[in-house]
matplotlib code that plots the C-alpha trace (Angstrom):
import matplotlib.pyplot as plt

x = [-12.7, -9.7, -9.9, -8.1, -4.9, -4.5, -3.8, -0.1, 0.7, 0.5, -2.7, -3.3, -4.2, -7.8, -8.6, -9.8, -8.9, -11.7, -10.3, -12.3, -11.8, -13.0, -10.8, -10.1, -10.8, -12.9, -15.3, -18.4, -16.9, -15.7, -19.2, -20.8, -18.3, -18.0, -21.8, -21.9, -18.8, -20.1, -23.5, -21.8, -19.6, -22.5, -24.7, -21.9, -21.3, -25.0, -25.2, -22.3, -24.2, -21.8, -23.5, -22.0, -23.8, -22.5, -20.5, -18.2, -17.0, -14.9, -15.5, -18.2, -20.4, -21.5, -22.6, -26.4, -28.7, -26.9, -28.8, -27.2, -26.7, -23.6, -21.6, -19.7, -16.6, -16.5, -12.9, -13.7, -16.4, -14.6, -17.5, -19.7, -17.6, -14.5, -15.0, -12.4, -14.9, -17.5, -21.1, -22.3, -19.8, -20.6, -24.3, -23.6, -21.3, -24.0, -26.6, -24.1, -23.2, -26.9, -27.7, -24.8, -25.5, -29.2, -28.8, -26.0, -26.7, -24.0, -21.8, -18.2, -16.6, -12.9, -13.2, -15.7, -15.5, -16.8, -19.4, -20.8, -20.9, -22.8, -25.3, -25.8, -26.3, -28.2, -30.1, -31.9, -28.5, -27.4, -28.3, -26.3, -23.0, -20.0, -16.7, -13.9, -10.9, -7.5, -4.2, -0.8, 1.4, 2.4, 5.7, 9.0, 10.0, 13.5, 15.6, 15.3, 18.1, 17.3, 19.1, 22.1, 20.2, 16.8, 13.6, 9.9, 8.1, 4.6, 3.2, 0.2, -1.0, -0.3, -3.8, -5.8, -7.4, -3.9, -3.5, 0.2, 0.5, 0.0, 3.3, 5.0, 3.4, 4.7, 8.2, 8.1, 7.2, 9.6, 12.9, 14.3, 11.9, 13.7, 13.2, 10.1, 10.1, 6.9, 6.3, 3.4, 2.0, 0.8, -2.8, -3.7, -1.6, -0.9, 2.9, 3.5, 1.1, 3.0, 6.4, 5.1, 4.1, 7.4, 9.3, 7.3, 8.4, 12.0, 11.6, 11.9, 15.3, 13.7, 11.0, 11.7, 9.1, 9.9, 6.7, 5.6, 8.0, 8.2, 7.3, 11.0, 11.8, 8.8, 10.0, 13.4, 11.9, 9.9, 13.0, 15.1, 12.6, 12.8, 9.0, 6.0, 3.5, -0.1, -2.1, -5.1, -8.5, -10.3, -9.4, -11.3, -8.6, -5.3, -3.1, -0.1, -0.1, -0.8, 2.2, 4.5, 3.6, 4.1, 7.5, 8.4, 8.4, 7.0, 3.8, 2.3, -1.2, -4.3, -7.0, -9.6, -11.7, -9.9, -6.5, -7.7, -9.2, -6.0, -3.4, -4.9, -2.3, 0.7, 0.6, 0.8, -2.3, -2.9, -5.7, -5.5, -6.1, -3.2, 0.4, 1.6, 0.0, 1.6, 5.1, 4.5, 3.4, 6.3, 8.9, 7.3, 7.2, 10.8, 11.9, 10.4, 11.3, 14.9, 13.7, 10.7, 12.5, 16.3, 18.4, 19.4, 16.5, 13.6, 10.1, 8.0, 6.4, 3.5, 2.3, -0.7, -2.7, -1.7, -4.3, -3.6, -4.6, -5.5, -8.1, -9.5, -9.8, -11.7, -14.2, -14.5, -15.3, -17.9, -19.6, -19.8, -21.3, -23.9, -24.7, -25.1, -27.3, -29.5, -30.0, -33.5, -34.1]
y = [-12.1, -13.8, -16.4, -19.7, -17.7, -15.3, -11.6, -11.3, -8.2, -6.9, -5.3, -2.9, -4.4, -3.1, -5.1, -8.6, -11.4, -13.9, -17.1, -19.0, -21.7, -19.5, -20.0, -17.2, -19.3, -20.6, -17.7, -19.8, -21.8, -18.6, -17.1, -20.2, -20.6, -16.9, -16.5, -19.4, -18.2, -14.6, -15.8, -17.9, -15.0, -12.6, -15.1, -15.8, -12.0, -11.5, -14.3, -12.8, -9.5, -7.6, -7.7, -6.2, -3.4, -3.8, -6.1, -4.7, -6.7, -5.9, -8.8, -10.6, -12.6, -10.6, -12.7, -13.4, -14.0, -11.8, -10.6, -7.1, -4.7, -4.8, -2.3, -3.2, -1.7, -2.0, -1.9, -2.3, -3.5, -6.2, -8.6, -6.1, -4.4, -6.4, -7.5, -10.2, -12.2, -14.4, -13.0, -15.8, -15.0, -11.2, -12.0, -13.9, -11.1, -8.5, -10.5, -11.0, -7.3, -6.3, -8.5, -7.2, -3.6, -3.9, -5.5, -3.3, -0.5, 1.7, 1.0, 2.4, 3.3, 3.7, 6.3, 8.6, 6.3, 3.4, 5.4, 6.9, 3.5, 1.9, 4.7, 4.3, 0.6, 0.4, 3.8, 2.8, 2.6, 6.1, 7.6, 4.9, 5.4, 6.9, 7.9, 6.6, 6.5, 4.9, 6.3, 6.4, 7.7, 4.2, 4.2, 5.9, 8.7, 8.3, 10.7, 10.0, 7.8, 6.4, 3.2, 3.2, 0.3, 2.1, 0.2, 0.6, -0.5, -2.0, -2.5, -4.8, -8.3, -10.0, -10.7, -10.0, -6.7, -5.2, -5.4, -6.0, -7.6, -4.0, -2.9, -5.9, -5.0, -1.4, -2.7, -4.9, -1.9, 0.5, -1.3, 1.8, 1.4, 0.1, -3.2, -4.0, -4.9, -6.4, -6.2, -8.2, -11.7, -13.6, -14.8, -18.0, -18.6, -14.9, -15.2, -18.0, -16.3, -13.1, -14.8, -16.7, -13.5, -11.9, -15.0, -15.0, -11.4, -12.0, -9.9, -12.4, -11.0, -7.6, -8.8, -9.3, -10.7, -10.0, -11.4, -9.8, -7.2, -5.5, -1.9, -1.1, -2.7, -1.0, 2.4, 1.7, 0.6, 3.8, 5.9, 4.1, 3.4, 5.5, 5.5, 3.6, 2.3, 1.2, 0.0, -1.4, -1.6, -1.5, -0.3, 0.8, 3.1, 4.0, 3.0, 2.4, 5.7, 7.5, 5.8, 6.5, 10.2, 10.7, 9.1, 11.5, 8.7, 9.7, 7.9, 6.7, 5.4, 4.3, 7.0, 5.1, 6.9, 5.6, 6.7, 10.1, 10.6, 10.2, 11.3, 14.7, 16.5, 14.6, 11.6, 11.1, 9.2, 6.8, 4.6, 1.1, -0.3, 1.5, 0.3, 3.3, 5.6, 3.6, 4.0, 7.8, 8.2, 6.3, 8.2, 11.5, 11.0, 9.6, 12.7, 15.2, 13.3, 14.5, 18.1, 17.6, 15.3, 15.5, 12.6, 13.0, 15.2, 13.9, 14.4, 17.3, 16.3, 16.2, 16.4, 18.5, 15.5, 13.2, 10.8, 10.2, 7.0, 9.0, 10.9, 7.7, 6.1, 9.2, 8.9, 5.2, 5.7, 8.4, 6.0, 3.2, 5.6, 6.7, 3.1, 2.3, 5.3, 4.7, 1.0, -0.1, -0.4]
z = [7.3, 5.8, 3.0, 2.8, 2.1, 5.1, 4.7, 3.9, 5.9, 9.5, 10.7, 13.5, 16.8, 16.7, 13.5, 14.2, 11.8, 11.2, 9.6, 7.0, 4.4, 1.4, -1.7, -4.0, -7.1, -8.7, -8.4, -8.0, -5.2, -3.5, -3.7, -2.2, 0.6, 1.3, 1.9, 4.3, 6.2, 6.4, 7.7, 10.4, 11.4, 11.6, 13.5, 16.0, 16.6, 17.1, 19.7, 21.6, 21.8, 19.5, 16.1, 13.0, 11.2, 7.7, 5.4, 2.7, -0.3, -3.3, -5.7, -7.6, -7.2, -4.1, -1.1, -0.9, 2.1, 4.6, 7.6, 7.4, 4.5, 2.4, 0.4, -2.8, -4.4, -8.2, -9.5, -13.2, -15.6, -17.5, -16.9, -18.7, -21.4, -22.3, -25.9, -25.5, -23.4, -25.1, -25.4, -23.1, -20.4, -20.7, -20.3, -17.1, -16.0, -16.5, -14.6, -11.7, -11.6, -11.9, -8.9, -6.8, -7.6, -7.0, -3.6, -2.3, 0.1, -1.5, -4.5, -4.2, -7.5, -8.1, -10.9, -12.5, -15.6, -13.6, -11.8, -15.1, -16.7, -13.8, -13.8, -17.5, -17.4, -14.1, -13.7, -10.5, -8.7, -9.6, -6.2, -4.4, -6.2, -4.4, -5.9, -3.8, -6.1, -5.5, -4.3, -5.9, -3.0, -1.8, -3.7, -2.7, -5.0, -6.5, -8.7, -12.4, -13.5, -17.0, -17.7, -20.1, -21.8, -22.5, -21.9, -22.0, -18.8, -18.5, -15.0, -14.5, -14.9, -18.2, -19.5, -22.7, -21.8, -21.2, -25.0, -24.8, -28.3, -29.6, -28.2, -29.8, -33.2, -32.8, -32.0, -35.1, -37.3, -35.6, -34.7, -33.0, -30.1, -27.0, -25.3, -23.3, -19.6, -18.2, -14.4, -13.2, -12.8, -15.8, -15.9, -17.7, -20.8, -21.5, -21.0, -23.5, -26.0, -25.8, -26.1, -29.2, -30.8, -30.0, -31.3, -34.5, -35.2, -34.1, -31.0, -28.1, -27.1, -26.6, -24.2, -20.5, -18.1, -14.4, -12.8, -9.6, -8.2, -4.8, -4.2, -3.8, -7.2, -8.8, -7.6, -9.1, -12.4, -12.7, -12.0, -14.7, -17.5, -20.7, -20.5, -19.2, -21.7, -21.0, -24.0, -22.1, -23.8, -20.4, -16.9, -13.9, -12.5, -14.2, -11.3, -13.6, -15.4, -12.1, -10.4, -13.3, -13.6, -9.9, -10.2, -13.1, -15.7, -19.0, -19.9, -23.2, -22.5, -24.5, -24.7, -22.6, -19.9, -16.9, -18.3, -19.4, -15.9, -13.9, -16.4, -17.6, -19.7, -18.2, -20.7, -24.4, -25.6, -28.5, -29.9, -28.4, -31.9, -33.8, -33.5, -35.4, -32.9, -30.1, -31.6, -32.1, -28.5, -27.1, -29.2, -28.3, -24.6, -24.5, -26.4, -24.0, -20.8, -20.6, -20.5, -18.2, -15.7, -16.3, -14.9, -11.2, -10.3, -8.2, -9.5, -8.2, -4.9, -4.5, -8.1, -8.7, -9.8, -6.9, -5.6, -1.9, -0.1, 3.0, 1.0, -0.5, 3.0, 4.2, 1.3, 1.8, 5.5, 4.7, 2.2, 4.8, 7.4, 4.8, 4.1, 7.8, 8.5, 5.4, 6.1, 7.1, 10.8]

ax = plt.figure().add_subplot(projection="3d")
ax.plot(x, y, z, "-o")
ax.set_aspect("equal")
plt.show()
């Protein structure tokens, strides 16, 4: 079922598009309209003699009052654990997540970190949790070709939990650090806030915001960056570090569970609260990168840690089959 904004890519002929007027934001309006649209869709399919067995969703709040079971993918736990959110909003987020997880036939988790945290917070759901993961093999692999004007690369939305002000603080303390390139859409007022911090420290000329980039451009950025840096305080799956390491780009990443899970020994880690550690990690991974991945050489393929979308799709399908078989009736 498509929302108010249709799916922006081609789909195989055996996948039906069901149009709806469900907006992506605000979340409450989306939840109200999505439930109604789904119930209409399910009812119409049943009347035509081709009923659906299951609904899958990947966002919160989860739809209520459905006549069939549903499965839920949990991408991260920012509504539960992000300390940058007010206590009131975190309380609402916990209730929303509790309701969704309790009602779901199966809960699909993108990482062991997410699965462990849900099991800890909602013990009754532990037997219904499936590890699905995410893939990283969607980008073309290019030979390493570090730019003659070295830069650090961050890939991801510009938002508070990404902790990007920490990199600017490190750049202020250590002027030898290269310029910072940010690839990803800004949320809320994050872009002007970051620029204000950079301007206050006299670093605005060393910050470049690219906004959303294509997969082709992202592959080029990974191949030419001196290093990729990810200072997040909370992630569900470390897609940025995973992509960068697969591309042969050295990675400096915060030592949070999701990053540690996908990066293993391939990244240099730091505390997400210490700008001195950030600078040390960046300089260390830049220093070793020329040896590990010399210019002109493609990265090893496939890396031993590679997460493949084909494997994720297989686990996702198996989880849906379990949910369908375990459903009442």
